[in-house]
C-alpha positions in Angstrom: -0.3 0.1 0.0 0.9 3.7 0.1 2.8 4.9 3.1 0.1 4.8 5.2 2.4 5.6 8.1 2.5 9.1 6.7 0.3 11.3 9.2 -1.4 13.3 6.6 -3.3 10.1 5.4 -4.7 9.4 8.9 -5.6 13.4 8.8 -7.5 13.0 5.7 -9.3 9.8 7.0 -10.3 11.3 10.3 -11.6 14.6 8.9 -13.7 12.6 6.3 -15.2 10.5 9.1 -16.1 13.8 11.0 -17.7 15.2 7.8 -19.7 11.8 6.9 -17.5 11.3 3.8 -15.5 8.5 2.0 -12.2 9.5 1.2 -9.6 7.9 -1.1 -6.0 8.3 -2.3 -6.2 7.7 -6.1 -4.1 7.7 -9.1 -0.5 8.4 -9.4 0.4 8.3 -5.7 -1.0 4.7 -5.5 0.5 3.6 -9.0 4.0 4.8 -7.9 4.0 3.2 -4.7 3.5 0.0 -6.1 6.5 1.0 -8.6 8.4 2.3 -5.7 8.9 5.5 -7.4 8.9 8.7 -5.2 5.6 10.7 -5.5 4.8 14.1 -3.8 1.6 14.7 -5.4 -1.4 13.4 -3.5 -4.9 13.2 -5.0 -8.0 12.6 -2.7 -11.3 11.8 -4.1 -14.3 12.0 -1.8 -17.7 10.6 -2.0 -20.9 11.7 0.2 -23.1 14.5 1.0 -22.4 17.7 3.1 -24.0 20.6 4.0 -22.4 22.5 1.1 -23.7 20.1 -1.5 -21.9 17.3 -3.2 -20.0 19.6 -5.7 -18.1 21.3 -2.7 -17.3 18.3 -0.5 -13.7 18.1 -2.0 -13.2 21.9 -1.1 -14.7 21.2 2.5 -12.5 18.5 3.2 -9.3 20.1 1.9 -10.1 23.2 4.3 -10.9 20.7 7.3 -7.6 18.8 6.6 -5.5 22.2 6.3 -6.8 23.4 9.6 -5.9 20.1 11.4 -2.5 20.3 10.1 -1.7 23.7 11.0 -3.7 26.1 8.9 -2.0 25.6 5.5 -3.3 28.1 3.0 -6.0 26.3 0.7 -6.3 27.4 -3.1 -9.9 26.7 -4.0 -11.2 26.4 -7.6 -14.9 26.5 -7.3 -15.9 26.1 -10.8 -14.2 22.9 -10.7 -15.0 21.9 -7.3 -11.3 21.3 -6.3 -9.0 22.7 -3.6 -5.3 22.0 -3.0 -2.7 23.0 -0.4 1.1 22.2 0.4 2.0 20.2 3.2 5.5 19.6 4.6 6.6 17.0 6.7 10.2 15.5 7.6 11.7 17.9 5.0 9.6 16.8 2.1 6.8 19.0 0.6 3.6 17.4 -0.6 0.9 18.8 -2.8 -2.6 17.6 -1.9 -5.6 18.2 -4.1 -9.2 17.2 -3.1 -12.2 16.7 -5.3 -15.7 15.2 -5.3 -16.1 11.9 -7.2 -17.4 12.8 -10.5 -18.5 11.4 -14.0 -17.7 13.3 -17.4 -19.1 13.6 -20.7 -17.4 15.4 -23.7 -18.6 16.8 -27.0 -16.7 15.8 -30.0 -14.9 19.5 -30.7 -13.8 19.9 -27.3 -11.6 18.2 -24.7 -13.6 20.2 -21.7 -16.0 17.7 -20.0 -19.5 18.3 -18.7 -18.9 17.1 -14.9 -21.7 15.8 -12.8 -21.4 14.2 -9.3 -20.7 10.5 -9.4 -19.6 7.3 -7.4 -16.1 6.3 -6.8 -16.4 4.1 -9.6 -17.7 6.7 -11.9 -14.3 8.6 -11.0 -12.1 5.7 -11.7 -13.8 4.9 -14.8 -12.9 8.6 -16.2 -9.3 7.9 -15.6 -6.9 7.4 -18.5 -5.3 4.0 -17.7 -6.2 1.1 -15.5 -2.9 1.7 -13.5 -4.0 5.3 -12.8 -7.5 4.2 -11.7 -6.6 2.5 -8.4 -7.8 3.7 -5.1 -7.0 3.3 -1.4 -9.4 4.0 1.2 -8.4 6.5 4.0 -11.5 6.0 6.4 -10.9 4.6 9.6 -13.0 1.4 9.2 -11.5 0.7 5.9 -8.1 2.1 6.3 -5.9 1.0 3.6 -8.3 -1.1 1.7 -7.5 -1.2 -2.2 -10.2 -0.5 -4.6 -9.4 -2.0 -8.2 -12.2 -2.5 -10.3 -10.5 -2.5 -13.7 -7.5 -4.8 -13.0 -4.8 -1.9 -12.5 -2.7 -4.2 -10.1 -2.6 -6.9 -12.8 -1.5 -4.5 -15.4 1.2 -2.9 -13.1 2.7 -6.3 -12.6 2.6 -6.9 -16.3 3.8 -3.6 -17.2 0.9 -2.9 -19.5 -1.0 0.3 -20.2 -4.6 0.1 -21.2 -7.7 2.2 -20.7 -10.5 1.4 -18.1 -13.2 1.9 -20.9 -13.2 1.2 -24.7 -9.8 3.1 -26.0 -11.7 4.8 -28.8 -14.0 6.5 -26.4 -11.2 7.5 -23.9 -8.9 9.0 -26.5 -11.7 10.7 -28.7 -13.1 12.1 -25.3 -9.8 13.5 -24.0 -7.0 13.2 -27.0 -4.3 14.2 -24.5 -4.4 10.9 -23.1 -2.7 9.7 -26.4 0.3 11.8 -25.4 0.0 10.5 -22.0 0.1 7.0 -22.9 3.4 7.4 -24.9 4.8 9.4 -21.9 4.0 6.6 -19.5 5.5 4.1 -21.7 8.6 6.0 -22.1 8.7 7.0 -18.2 8.0 3.6 -16.9 9.2 1.4 -19.6 5.6 -0.2 -20.0 4.1 -1.6 -23.2 0.8 -0.1 -24.5 -1.7 -2.8 -25.2 -2.2 -3.7 -28.8 -6.0 -2.5 -28.8 -5.2 0.5 -27.0 -2.2 1.5 -29.5 -4.5 0.7 -32.4 -7.0 3.0 -30.8 -4.2 5.8 -30.7 -3.4 5.4 -34.3 -7.1 5.6 -35.2 -7.6 8.6 -33.3 -4.3 10.4 -33.7 -5.8 13.3 -35.6 -7.8 14.3 -32.6 -4.7 15.6 -31.1 -5.2 18.8 -33.1 -8.0 20.0 -30.8 -5.5 20.2 -28.1 -3.7 23.3 -27.2 0.0 23.5 -27.8 0.7 24.2 -24.3 -0.8 21.1 -23.1 0.9 18.9 -25.6 4.3 20.4 -25.1 3.9 19.4 -21.3 3.8 15.9 -22.2 6.5 15.9 -24.9 8.8 17.5 -22.5 8.1 14.6 -20.0 8.9 12.2 -22.8 12.2 14.1 -23.5 13.2 14.0 -19.9 12.3 10.2 -19.6 15.2 7.7 -19.2 15.1 6.7 -22.7 13.2 9.4 -24.8 13.4 7.4 -28.1 10.9 4.9 -26.5 8.2 7.5 -26.7 9.3 9.4 -29.8 9.5 6.0 -31.7 5.9 5.3 -30.5 4.8 8.8 -31.6 6.0 8.2 -35.1 4.6 4.6 -35.4 1.0 5.8 -34.5 1.0 9.0 -36.5 1.3 11.6 -33.6 4.8 12.7 -34.8 3.7 13.6 -38.2 0.7 15.8 -36.5 3.3 17.4 -33.6 6.5 17.3 -34.9 6.3 16.7 -38.7 10.1 18.0 -39.1 11.1 14.9 -37.2 8.7 12.8 -38.9 10.2 13.9 -42.2 13.7 12.2 -41.0 12.4 8.7 -41.5 13.4 6.8 -44.5 16.3 5.8 -46.7 16.6 7.0 -50.3 18.7 4.7 -52.8 20.5 6.0 -55.9 22.7 3.8 -58.0 22.8 1.3 -55.2 24.0 3.7 -52.6 21.6 4.8 -49.9 22.1 7.1 -46.8 21.5 6.2 -43.2 18.0 6.6 -41.7 18.4 10.0 -40.1 15.3 9.4 -37.9 16.9 6.4 -36.3 20.3 8.0 -36.2 18.7 11.1 -34.3 17.0 8.7 -31.7 20.5 6.9 -31.1 22.2 10.5 -30.7 19.3 11.5 -28.3 19.6 8.5 -26.1 23.4 8.7 -26.2 23.3 12.3 -24.5 21.0 10.7 -21.7 23.4 8.1 -20.7 25.2 8.8 -17.3 28.6 8.4 -19.0 27.5 11.2 -21.4 26.3 13.6 -18.7 22.7 12.2 -18.5 22.7 12.4 -14.6 23.0 16.0 -13.7 24.4 15.1 -10.4 27.2 13.3 -11.9 27.9 14.5 -15.5 31.0 12.3 -15.9 31.5 13.5 -19.6 35.1 13.2 -19.6 35.5 17.0 -20.2 36.2 18.9 -17.0 33.7 21.7 -16.3 35.6 24.9 -16.1 32.6 27.1 -15.5 31.0 26.7 -11.9 28.1 28.7 -13.0 27.3 26.0 -15.4 27.1 23.2 -12.9 24.5 25.0 -11.0 22.3 25.2 -14.2 23.0 21.6 -15.2 19.5 20.4 -14.3 17.6 23.1 -16.2 20.0 22.5 -19.5 19.2 18.9 -19.4 16.2 19.4 -21.2 17.5 21.7 -23.8 20.4 19.6 -24.5 18.1 16.9 -25.4 16.0 19.0 -27.6 19.3 20.1 -29.3 19.9 16.4 -29.9 16.7 15.8 -31.3 17.0 18.8 -33.8 20.7 18.5 -34.6 20.0 17.0 -38.0 16.6 18.5 -38.7 17.9 20.5 -41.6 19.3 17.6 -43.5 16.0 16.7 -45.7 16.0 20.1 -47.0 19.6 19.9 -48.2 20.1 16.3 -49.2 21.8 15.7 -52.6 23.2 12.9 -54.4 26.7 13.2 -56.0 27.7 10.4 -58.3 31.4 10.6 -56.8 30.8 11.6 -53.2 27.4 9.8 -52.8 24.8 11.5 -50.3 25.6 14.9 -49.1 24.0 17.2 -46.7 26.1 20.4 -47.0 24.8 23.3 -45.1 22.2 21.2 -42.9 23.5 23.0 -39.8 22.4 26.4 -41.1 19.1 25.1 -42.6 18.4 23.5 -39.1 19.0 26.7 -37.2 16.5 28.4 -39.4 14.0 25.6 -38.5 14.5 25.7 -34.7 12.7 29.0 -34.1 9.7 28.0 -36.3 9.4 24.6 -34.3 9.7 26.5 -30.8 7.2 29.2 -31.8 4.7 26.5 -33.0 5.1 24.3 -30.0 5.0 27.3 -27.6 8.6 26.6 -26.2 10.5 29.3 -24.8 12.0 31.8 -27.3 14.7 33.3 -25.1 17.8 31.9 -23.9 16.6 28.3 -24.2 16.1 28.5 -27.8 19.3 30.4 -28.4 21.2 27.7 -27.0 19.4 25.2 -29.0 20.2 27.2 -32.0 23.9 27.5 -31.1 24.2 23.6 -30.5 22.5 23.0 -34.1 24.8 25.4 -35.7 28.0 24.2 -34.0 27.4 20.5 -33.7 29.6 19.5 -36.7 32.4 21.7 -35.7 34.3 19.5 -33.4 33.9 16.5 -35.8 35.4 18.4 -38.5 38.3 19.3 -36.3 38.8 15.8 -35.3 39.0 14.8 -38.9 41.3 17.6 -39.8 44.7 18.7 -38.4 43.8 20.0 -35.2 45.3 23.6 -34.9 45.2 25.9 -31.9 43.6 28.6 -33.9 40.6 26.4 -34.9 40.1 25.3 -31.3 40.3 28.9 -30.0 37.5 29.9 -32.3 35.5 27.0 -31.3 35.8 28.1 -27.7 35.0 31.5 -28.5 31.7 30.7 -30.3 30.5 27.9 -28.0 31.6 29.8 -24.8 30.0 28.2 -21.6 28.0 25.9 -23.6 31.4 24.2 -24.9 30.8 21.2 -22.5 27.3 20.5 -23.8 28.7 20.8 -27.5 31.3 18.2 -27.0 28.9 16.1 -25.2 26.5 16.3 -28.2 29.2 15.7 -30.9 30.6 12.6 -29.0 26.9 11.1 -28.7 26.7 11.9 -32.7 29.2 9.3 -33.4 27.0 6.3 -34.1 28.8 4.4 -37.0 28.7 0.7 -36.6 32.1 0.5 -38.4 34.5 -0.3 -35.6 37.4 1.1 -37.2 35.8 4.3 -38.1 34.3 4.8 -34.6 37.8 4.0 -33.1 39.5 6.6 -35.2 36.7 9.2 -34.6 36.9 8.8 -30.8 40.5 9.0 -30.7 40.6 12.3 -32.6 37.8 13.5 -30.7 39.8 13.0 -27.3 42.5 14.8 -28.9 40.1 18.0 -29.7 39.0 17.7 -26.0 42.5 17.8 -24.5 43.4 20.9 -26.8 40.2 22.5 -25.5 41.3 22.3 -21.9 44.9 23.0 -22.6 43.9 26.1 -24.6 41.3 27.3 -22.0 43.5 27.0 -19.2 46.3 28.9 -21.1 44.6 31.7 -23.0 41.4 32.2 -21.1 39.3 32.3 -24.5 36.0 31.1 -23.5 33.6 34.1 -23.7 36.7 36.3 -23.9 36.2 40.1 -24.7 39.3 41.7 -26.5 41.4 43.4 -23.9 41.0 46.7 -25.8 37.5 48.3 -25.9 35.8 50.6 -28.4 35.8 53.2 -25.8 39.6 52.7 -25.4 40.1 53.2 -29.0 37.9 56.3 -29.2 39.5 57.9 -26.5 43.1 57.1 -27.6 42.6 58.5 -31.3 39.9 61.3 -30.2 37.3 60.0 -32.5 33.5 59.1 -32.3 31.8 55.9 -33.2 32.9 55.1 -36.7 33.9 51.8 -38.8 37.5 51.9 -37.9 36.8 51.1 -34.5 35.2 47.8 -35.5 38.0 47.1 -37.9 40.5 47.5 -35.0 38.7 45.4 -32.5 38.0 42.6 -35.1 41.8 42.6 -36.0 42.8 42.2 -32.2 40.4 39.5 -31.8 41.2 37.5 -34.8 45.1 38.0 -33.8 44.4 36.5 -30.4 42.2 33.6 -31.7 44.8 32.8 -34.2 47.4 33.0 -31.5 49.6 35.8 -33.3 49.4 37.9 -29.9 48.5 36.8 -26.4 45.4 37.4 -24.7 46.8 40.3 -22.8 46.2 44.1 -22.7 49.8 45.3 -23.4 50.1 43.2 -26.7 46.5 44.2 -27.5 47.2 47.9 -26.9 50.4 47.8 -29.1 48.4 46.3 -32.0 45.6 48.9 -31.6 48.3 51.8 -32.0 49.8 50.0 -35.2 46.4 49.5 -36.7 45.3 52.9 -35.9 48.5 54.3 -37.7 47.8 52.1 -40.7 44.2 53.5 -40.9 45.4 57.1 -40.9 44.5 57.8 -37.1 46.6 60.0 -34.7 47.2 59.4 -31.3 45.3 62.1 -29.1 47.8 64.1 -27.2 
C-alpha cells in the first residue's frame, strides 16, 4: 500500500469521518507506491453528501484537513469543485488536491468535459489508464483497503497500459491521453496494449483539438524520460509525430540511388538523443561524468535546467538534412549546410510548440549550428587557432557541445568509430589546454571600443570595429597573447595604418 504511516493520510481519513464522507487516495500516488517511485502529489477523491452540497465536498474536506495540520493556505477552484494545499513533513513537501467523485461527458469538438457528481467507480472509470485508476480508502474502518475495479494491479505487474473503458472513447473524449500513454510508456518502460495502441493510431488526428501548451508538457516529459526514443518512436509509429513534429517525422526513411543509400536520419537521431541521456555522457545532472572537465562553476548550477534543452538540441541537430540532401555520383549522399538550415527551423518549431523563445531557444540554435565543428576538427589537423575559435563561439556551452558531438558518433564500423573517438579525445585535450592557457571562453578583446575612441579622439565609426576585429582575430589565431599590453600595441599599429592619430 501507499505509505500509510504518513500522518497526513490518517488526518484526511479522520476529517472525512467527521464530515461523513468517504475519502480515497487515487491515481499516481497509488501507482507510484507499487512501482516504488517517489511521489509528492497526493490526489484525494471524496464521496458523500455534506451541508455544502456534493459539488463542494472536496473543498470542504481540503479546508478541514488544512486546519487540522496547522492552517496551510488552501487554493480553491469553485468552478471545478477542487481545492489544494501544500504540506511539509520530515523535510519533504507534498501537494494535496481534493475533489468530489465525478463522472464526465465530452462533446466531439472539445476536450473540456461536462462534469456531474458520481460514485467512486464513476471517478475511476473516467481516468486514463487502469494503472491510474487505483484507489485506497483512508477512512478509519476501511483504512488501507485497495479498490481496483479495472485490474490495475494486474496491469502494473505485467507492465501494460490499457484504458478502463473502450480506448476509442477514452482517446476521442480527451485526446491528450494519447500523449500520456506514450509518456508513461517512455517513463515507466511499460508496453501499450495492442488494442489501446491501435486506438491511438485511429484517433491520432484528434490531438489537433488540444492546445500546444498542453501537448508540450507531455512532450517535454517524454524528452526527460530515461530513454526518450521509446516515446518518440511510438509517436512516429502511431502518427502523432507527423501531427506534432512533422520535421522529425520527415527524417524517417532511406533513399537509394545507384545502389547507394544514406542512413535513416530518424533512427540516427533517436540514437544520438539516447546517447546524451546516458550517465557516461552526462545524463545524470548530479554526476555528469562526460570526460571533459567543467571549467565554469556557474554552468554546474544550471545543469538540471539545461538537461532538457540539450536533449532538444540532440533531437533537432540534423533536422535540416532533408532540405539540403543531394546525391553526387562521386561523393554519394551529401548534406552540406544542414546546420544552417536546421538553425532556421529551430525558431519556427519552438514558436509553433509554444516553447520558450529566449535563452533556451538560442542555446538550442547554437548547439545545432556548431554540432559539426568538433567532428570536422577531429577529422582535420587540430590547430590551436581552430580550437580557440570553437571555444570563443561555444562559450560556456562548450561542455554540452562536446557531449552532443560525442553522442553523434553512431557509426557501426568499429575502425571508423575508433578513429573518430581517438581524434575526438585529442580535440577535448586541446580545448582544456587552451582554455587554461589563453582564457578564451567568452573572452572580450582586452581593448574596448571606448579605449580606441579615447586614444585617437574619435567618435563611433567603422575604424573602431576594424581594429577590434583585427585584435580578436589575432588573439584567436595565436598571433598575440590574450593580454592588454599586446592588444594595446596592436591597436596603436592598426590606428596608424588606418590614418588615425593618437590624441595628445
